[in-house]
N, C-alpha and C positions, 0 to 999 in steps of 0.2 A: 382432564383439567380444562377449564374454560378460559379463553382469551377474550378480553374486552379491548376493542380497538376503537379509538375515536377518529373521525374523519370530517373534513370540511365539505364532503359531497352533500348535495341536496337531493333528497329522494321524494318519490310520490307514492301514496298508499291508496289503494282502491277499497271500496266497501267490503270486499271479501277478505281484507286484512293483508293481502299481498303487497309487497313493496317493489317499486320499479325505478329505473333510472333511464333518462333520455340523454344524459350528458357524460356518462362515465361507464366504467366497466361493470358488468353484472356479477352474478353469483360466482362465476368461474374465478374472478379475481380473488375473492375471499377464501376460496378453497385452498389456496396456497398455504394459508395459516394452519389448515387442518392436517397438513403433513406431520405436524408435531402436536397440535392441540385437538382435543376431542370435539370442542364446540366453540363457535365464534359468535360473540355479540358485538354488533357494529353500532356505535353511538353516533347518530347523525341527525341532521335536520330532516323533518318529514312533513310534507304538505299533503292534505287530503285531496283526492280526485274522484270524480264519479265513475270514471272508466279508464281502462288502460290506454295510455297515449300511443299513437302510431309509432312503431319502431322501438318501443321501450324494451329494456332487458330486465328480467327478473333478478332481484338482489337476494332475497331471503330464500330459505329452503335448504334441505340436505345439510343440516348441522350449522346453518347460519341464520341468525335472527337479527332483527334491527330494533334497537331501543330508540324510540322516537323522541327527539328534542323539538320543541316548538319551532316552526319554520320562521326564518327571518332572512332579510336581504339587507346588508349594509349595517354600519355601526349604529345608526339612529334606531332602526327596528330592533337591533340587538339590545340596546339599552332599554327600550320601551318594554321588551318582553323578558328582561333579565330575571325577574322574579320567577316567572313560569319556567324559564330555561333551567334555573338552579333547582327548582322543585323536581323537574323531570330527571335531572341528572343524579339526584340523591339516591335513586333506587337502581342505578345502572351497575353498581358493583356489589359483590358479595365476598366474604372472607374466602381466601383460597384462589380467587381469580388472578390470573396473570394480566398485566396491563401494558398495552402498547399504544402510544399516542403518535398519530401521524400529524406532524407539525410542519409549518406554523399553522395554528388553529386556535380560534377563540374558545372552542369547546375543550380542546386539549389543555389550554391554559387554565381554565376553571378546574379541570380534574387534577392537574399536576400540583396545584397550590396546596391541596389538602390531603394528598396521598400519604398514607402511613405504611408504605411498603416499597419494595424495589419496583421500578418500572423502567420500561424501555421506550425509546423514541425511534421513529423513522423520519428523518429530516428530508422533506420532499420539495422544499421551496425556500426562498430567501425573502423575508419581509422587507429587508433593506432595499431590494429591487422592486418588490411588489408595490411599495408606497413611495417610490422615487418620483421626482417631478415629471409630469407627463404621463406616468403610468396610471395614475388615479387622479380624477378631478373631484376633490372633496375638501371642504374647509378644514377638516380635522386631519388631513393627510400628514403634515409634519409630526403631529402628536402621535398618530397611529404608527408611523414609521419608527419613531423613537421607542414607543412602548413595546411593540411586537418584536423589534430587534433585541431590546434588552431582555424581554421575557424569554425569547428563544435561547439566548446565551445562558440565562439562569437555568432553564430547563436542561440544557446540555450538561451544565455543571452538576445538576442534581441527579441526573439519570444514572442508573447502574449499567445501562447498555445503550449505545447510540449507533444507529445505522444511517448512512448518508447515501443519497442517490448519485452523488458525484464522487469522483476520485480525489479531488483536491479542493475545489472551490468552496463548498459549504464547510468543510472541515477547518479551513483556515479562519473563517469568520465566526464559526460557532464550535469551538473545540470542546471535546468531552473532558470530563474530570480525569486526572491521573488515576490509573487503575481501572477505569471503566472498560467494559467490553465494547469494542468498536468494530464496525464492518462497513464495507462499501459495496453496494449492489443497487441496481435499479429496480423500481417497481415494474418496469417494462420487461416483458419477455416475449420473444417472437418464436412462433412455431415454424416448422419447415416450410409451410406454404407462404410465409411472409417473404422468403428470399427468392431472388432470381438465381439462375445457375451461373451466369457470367457477367462481367462488366460490359458496358456499352462500348462499341468500337469507335475509333475516330471517324468523323464525317467531314463534311464541308463546313466552312464558317457559316454560322447561323445568321440569317436575315429575318426570317419569320420565327419568332421565339415564343414557345408556349410555357408560361410560368404557372406554377401551382403553389398555393399556400393553404394551410390547414390550421384550424383553431377556433375555439369558442369566441363569439362576438358579444359575450355578456359584458365585458369590460374592455378598455382600450389596451390591455396588456399585450396583445399579440402584434400591435403596431401595424395593422393592415393599412391604416391611414398613411403611414410613412411609405409603404409600397405603392399606394395609389399616387401619392405625390411624386414618386420616382418615375412613373410610367411616361409622362410627357417628355421627360429628359431622354428616356430610351428611344422614343419616337423621333425626337430631334437628332439623335445620334444615328438614325438610319435603320433602327430595328423595328420590324413589324411585330410589336410585342402585344401579347394577349395574356390575360390573367384569369384564372378561375380559382375561387376561394371556396373551401369546404368548411362549413361550420355556420352556426346561426346564433342569434342573441340580440340583446337590446340595442347594441351599437350598429346593427346592420342598416337601419334607416338613415343614420347620419353618414355612414360610408357610401350608401347609394346616392345621397345628396352630394357628397364630395365628388363622386364620379361624374355626376351631371355638371357640377361647377367647373370641373377640369376638362369638360367636353370629351370624355372618354367612353361615351356610349358605344357599345359594340366591342370594346376592348376588355371590359371587365364583366365577368359573370359570377353571380353568387349562387352556388349549388345548394345552399342550405345544409341542413343536417343530413349527412350521408352515413348509412350504416357501416360500422367498422368491418374490416376484412376485405373481401373480394371487391366490393363496390369502391372503396377508397383506393385499392391497388390499381383499379382500372384507370382512375384519374392520374395516379402517379406514373403509370406506364405510358400514358399518352403525353406526358409533359417532357419538356427539355431541361427544365431547371426548377428545383424546389427552393422557395424563398421563405425564410423564417425571420421576419423583422421585429422580433419580440422586444418589449421593454423590460420584461422579467421572465425568468425561466427557472425551473429546478433542473431536471434533465428532460429535454423535450422528446416525448414519445413520437410525435408526428415526424420530427426530423429523422429519428432512428428508423422509423418505418420507411421513409423515403430513401434513406441510405441502403436499406435492405433490398430495395428495387434497383440498386446501382444508379440512382439518380444524382447527378451533381447538385450541389446546394450552396446557398449563401445564407449566412446567419449573422446574428449580432453578438457582441462580446458581453453576454450576460449569463449568469448561472453556469450550468454545465456545458453550454454550447461550445465554448473554446476547447473543451476536452474531446469534442467530436470532430470538429472541422479544423483545417489548417489555417494559419494566420492570414493567408492571402484571400481566404473566403469568409473573413469576418469583418464587420463594420460596426461603428458605434450605433447604439440605439437612437432612434429619432432623427436620423440624418439621411434624408432622401438623396442628397447629392452623392454622398459616399456610397449609398446603396446602388444608385444608378451606375456609378463608375465601376463598382465591383461586378455587377451583372454584365455590363458591356464588355469589360476586359475578359471575363471568363468565356462568354459565348462566342467571342471573336476568335478564340484559340482552340481549334479542334483537339489538339494534343492535350491541352490543359483540361478540357472537358472529359476526355477519355481517362486521364490520370485521376481526376476527381471521382469519376464513376468507379474505378477499380479500388481506390482508397476507401471510399464510402462503403462499398460492399464488404470489404475486408474488416473495416472497423465495426460495422453492424453485427458481424459474426460474434462479437463479444457479448451480444445480448440475446443469443440463442437460449432457448428455454433451459436446456440441460446445464449450461454453464452457470446461469444465474441461480437455478434452483439449489445447487450445492451450497452456494454462499448464504442464501437466505435461510435454508434449513438449518445450517450450523448456527446462525444467529438466533433463530427461534428456539433451538434446543438449549442454548445458553440461557435464554430468558426463562425457559421452563425450569431449569435448575435453580436459577435465582429466586423463583417464585415457589419452590417446593414447600410443602406445608410446614416443615420444621424451620423454615427461614422466613415465614410470613407472620407478621403481627396480626392478630385476629380482630383488631379494631380497624374499621374502615372509616377514614375521615369523611366528614360531610363536606358538601360543596356550598360555599357561602359567597 
């Protein structure tokens, strides 16, 4: 049986027909669905490229294909290309396919409106936070927030099976219908190499503090501007604070300008796009504290990876982050004063740093590959049963 999965990832296709990603997981990610399904078709935006980008990961191959949707960025381009998007999506489904939508997603919303069959969702983010004030600067932001939030609630009511990346947060805002199959598991899974053997021991109170943050700079979602605004406060508090950020995108130039305006030259380094795995872990192991000042999150992979390195962390009260960190290490999004205070209080207390290290390492253990694979596989098996031929209507609804 084939599984059709929609995603908001944006991919690149080279003239040889191969599909690549520079911003997300490659083929290995999609292989998890093949533990239950014979073939996977990924429905995603695809942009043509003349050659393989440096550091890109292959997406298709070995039972995984990509069904290309015309590339777009933002709601304006989406509306301009909507007719072509609809045309591309009409051919993505066939009778007998199982359907799983990774949501929130404009592509997933188009598909779900006209499906004439059971379908499943993986809820990986919260549009209420994604389109919150400050998270996105766009004149249509209030309308987009209202529409995507209402649409995701309706999708969860209509789906036969819903999996959430959080344990509580997304479930409370987007409940599944009574009788629907539900599950809670993360898209994130960590192999044995992702973990250190033991927590960090107590040391002396920190004066020179090495901060690290990780995340795409395509949008303001990750709140790195808030962290930059907090740095002068740390310096005034007597901390010799330095920050390195891993990740790249369109907002980088504005953040570099903010660094200059705040006279933080030499204290902030942008490492750009760093290959996942060993290279990222080196940065995490060299840091004293991980900071995730996001304005919106589903369940933050970067934070869990930092926790697996026994790295103390400060985050914001958005999405699934409060399920990972203790209340003392959470601050409101967009509040540099609160962020600076939380960082200062934690690094000044060696016992608290050691306790956070031990707690984070233990909590990250729940995202080891074997534990998550069991939960995911059970959900995918339930979806396959729901989509068995004797339960599927043979008419596939068009996308309009």
